[in-house]
N, C-alpha and C positions, 0 to 999 in steps of 0.2 A: 061402363068401363071408366069413365071420368070420375064417377062417384067412388069406385073402389080405389082408384089412384089417389083421390083426395084423402080417403080414410087412412090409407097406408102412410102417406106423407105426414098426416096429422099425428100419427102414433109416434113417429120418430122425431118429430119437430121438437126443438129445445134440448136435444141430446147431443153430447159431444161425439164426434165421429170416432170410430175405432182406431183410425190411423193417427189420432192426435198425439199419443205418447211418442210415436216414431218421429212425427214432425217436430215436436218440442225437443226431443233428444238431438235431432240433426241441427236444429237451430241453436241449441245450447252448445254443441260442439263447435259450430262456426263462430258464434259470438265469443265463446271461451277462448278460441285461438286468437281472435282479434284483440281481446283484452290482454291476453298473455303476451302478445307481440308488443303491446304498448309499454309494458313494464319490463321487458326482457324475456323472450320466449323460453319456456321450459316445459317438459312433458308433465311434471308434477303440478306446476302452476296452471297449465291448461286443464288438467283433470279437475283441480279444485274449482276453477271458474266455471267450467262446464257443469259440474255437479250442483253448484249453488244455483246457477241459472235454471237447470232442469227442475230442481225442487221448487223454485219460486214461480217459474213461468207456467209450468204444467197446471198447478191448481188455479192460478189466475185465469188461464184460458178456460178451464172447466167452469169456474165460478161465473165468468162472463156469459157463458152459454147456458148453463143449467141452474144458476142461482147460487146464493151464498152457502146453503147447507151442503150442496154437492161439492162446492169449492173447498170447504173445510174437510170433508171426507177425502177428497182428492189430494189435499195437502198431506194427510197422514199416509195415504197410499204411495204418493210420490216420495215421501220421506223414507219409507221402507225400501222403495226401489233404489233411492240414492245410497242408503246405508249398505244395501246388498252390493251395489257396484263399487262402493268405497272399500268394502271388505275384499272384493276380488282383486283390487289393484295390487296390494303387496304379494298376494299369492301368484298372480300371473307374472308379476315382475320377477319374483324369485325363480319361478320355473323357467321363464324366458332367459334370464341371465345365466342360470346353470346350464341350460341347453346350448345357448349360443357360445358359451366359453368352454364347456366341457366336451361337446361333441367332436370338435376338431382333433382332440388328442385321444379320443376313445377308439383304440384299435387293438389288434391282437397283442402287440407289444405291451400295451397298458394292462391288458387282462391276464396275460400269461407269463410275464416276467416280473422279477423283483428288483429291488435297488441294490442287490449285492454286486459289488465290483464297479458300481457307477460312481465316478468322481467328478470333481469340477472340470478336469481336463476333458472328460467325456462330453459334458454339456457344452463346453466351449467349442469343441470340434463340431458338435451338432448345430450350434448357433451359427458357426461359420459356413455351414453347408458341406462340410467335409465328410461327415458320417450321418447316418440316420439317428434319430433320438432313441437312446436306450434307457431302460429303467421303467418299470411299471409298478402296479399296485397289487400284484397277485398275492404277495405275502400278507398285505393288509386285508385283502378280501378273505383269505383263509382265516386270519386271526379274528376278524369280525364275526364270521360264521361260527367259529369254535367257541369263542367267549360267549356269544349270545346264546348258543345252544346249551351250554352248561348253566348259564344263568336262568334260562327258561326252564330247564329240567329241575332246577332247585326251587324256583319261585312258584311255578304253577301248582304243583301238588300242595305246597304249604299254604298258598293263598286260597286255593279252592277248598281245602279241608277246613281252613279257618272260617271261610264264608259259610260253609255247611253248618259248622258249630253255631255261628251267630244266628243263623236263620232257623235251624231245625232243632237244636239242643239247648237253647238258652231260655227255656220256659220256667225252669225251677228257680228257687231263691238263690242258691249258691251259684248255679250256672249262669243266672242272670247277672249276678255281681261280677263274675269272671268275664262275661260278655261285655259289660260296660267298661271294664278295665282294658280289654283287648281293643274295643272300639276307640278308646282314648289314645292308646298307643299307636294304633293304625293312623289316626288323625295326625299325631305328632310325626310319625315316620313319613307321612306324605310330604311334609314341608322340609325334610332334612336336605341340606345342600349336598350335591353329589360328591364334593370333595371330602365331606365328613364321612360319607359311606366308604370312600376310598381309603381314608386314613384308618377307619375302624378295621377294614379287612386287612390292610397292611400290618397294623399293630397286632391283630389277632394271630396272624401266621408268624410274625416275628416272635411272639411269645411261645408258640407251639414248637417252632423249629430252632429257636434261639439263633437266628441268622438275620441281622439287620439289613443285609443287602439282598434278601430273597425277593425275587420278582418272577412271577409266572402267570400264565393266562387264567388258571383256576382262581387265583386270588382276585383277579379282575372280575371273574364271574360271580364270586361271592359278593363283591362290592355292588355289582349291578343288580344282583338278586335282592339286596337290601332295598334298592330303589324300586324294584318291580313289584315286590310283595304287596305294599299298600295299594297300588293300582289294581292288581289282580283281586285282592280282597274286596275292595269297594265295588268294582264292577260286577264281580261274581255275586256278591251279596245282593245288590240291586236286582240282578237278573233272577236270582232264586226267590226273592220276595214277591215278584210279580207273577210267579207261577200260581194259578188259581188253587185255592185250598180244596175245591171240589175234586180235583184230580187226586190229591192226597187221600181225602176221605173215601173216595171210591176204591182206591187201592187197599186202604185199611179195612174197608167193608168186605173185601174179598179174602181177608185173612193174611194179606201180605205183610211181612215184617217191615219195620221202619227203614232199615238200611237198604233193603231191596227196593222199597218205594223210592228212596232217594236216588239209587243208581239206575232204576229202570223207568221211573216216571219223571221225577223232578229235574234231574240233570239233563236227560234228553230233551225235555221241553225247553230248558233254558240254554241249551248248548250254543245256539246262535249268538246270543248276547255274551256268553262266557268267552267264546272264541274271539269275538270282537274286542272284548276287554283285554284278553291276552295280547292281541295284536297291538292295542294301544300301549300296553305296558312295554312291549318290545320296542315300539317306536319311541317310547319315552327314554329308553336307555341306550339304544343302538348308536346314537350320536354323541354320547358322553365322551369327554376328553380327559378332564381332570382326574377322575378316579382311575382311569386306565394308565395314565402317566405314573401314578404313585404305586400301582400294583403290578402292572405288566411291563412297564418300561417301554423302550423303543429299540427295534432292531431292523436291519435292512435285508435280512435273509428270511427264508421261509421256515416257520416253525408251526407245525400242526399239532404238537403235543402240548395240551394245556397244563400238564403236570411237570413240565421240565423246561427251563429256559425262558428267556424274555420273549415277548410277543408284541406284534404291532397290529393295531386295528385301523380302520379307515379314518376315524376322527383324528387319531394321533399322527397318522400319515399326512393328512391334510395340514395339520398344525405345523409339523416340522418342515414340510415343503414350503410353507409361507414364511415361517419365522426364520428358519435356517436353510435357505436354498442351497442346493448342491454346488452351484457356481454363483458366488456373490456378484460376479461381473456380468452374468447372464441369468438373472433370476426369472426371466420370462418362461423358461422351460419348466422350472419347478412350479411356477404358478399355474401353468397349463396342466401339469400332473395333478395339482390340488383340485382344480375345477373338474377334471375328469373323474377324480375319486369322489367328489361331491355328487356328481351325476350317478355314479355307481351306487352310492349310499341311498339316494332317492329311489333308484330302481329296485334295490333290495327291499326297501320298506313297501313299495308298491306290490312286489311279488308276495311278500308276507300277507298283505291285505287280501290279495286274490286267493291265497291258500286258506286264509281264515274264512272267507266267504264260501269256498268250496267245501270246507269241513262242515260249516253250518248247514249248507244245503244237503250234504250227504247224510248227516246224522240228525237232521231236524225230524221231529215226530211226523208221521204220515197222518193225513186227515181222513183217509179212507175214500177220497173222491177218485 
């Protein structure tokens, strides 16, 4: 028994215990708080000190126990851990700030009413406790969904068909030259500032209808589709390219035509990545403010018709609530509405991600297991 015990202990001797990273992390937090307290305590300063101590102390402890080589390897590992935690800080901070400031004002009034009829006197009375807080973001929610729907309806078919051409039909000399031109234009469009897309859409419809004051939701959708198309093309192209050629060749060997191979084999195989790319494109544009201001304007009442009248989206609603509060003497109520609208916007993006995952799961090719 004593011999077995000795062999077991000899095998693990000279190795750092598994709990070492936890102990180093706890020590780094404590020492980081102490150092931050010496120079003026702050959460950000505490995080910086703790992160630096974690990255330095962990490898030093491993090197002291297991030797220099293991210490160098541990330094790279702890550096990756530290970078991961550092990347989490802004994400967690944003989510926490939006939740803490947006949840108190997120009620049925916020979700089911608009700002129609709400004035500075209304907010003053609410601030004094004489009346409840009136005015919500229902019109902005409707506007966001309508504008995003039409933008997606325009950009996804165009982007997907363009990606199919680049991957499946660009093998010839002429088609290859066209594909290179399209790729160059897509790269240029990817970097276009959103305000330029808004000005383009506004100028286009001014030329068509000869009305310089024209504003409507569909113009905003056109502007957003200009921003969405490059993202859809790039993501769909990458997903189509990673589909194994063996699947295409097997389909051709059975006598299936090219277009049917694309619709029945290639696209279903890549649908998971394509749906994720569409979701990324929507997330890219759903928070845009500048193109919406110059194409759809801003209104305090509900308008669900994208082809008539001005329309408000959540980003423009947030902008106006912060920049021009309903009551300048009591801006806190408008600020609360802005934070609640920001939380709604984040929830909408999360729901879209869940829908994209569901679509990918339902339409993904079956493995036969």
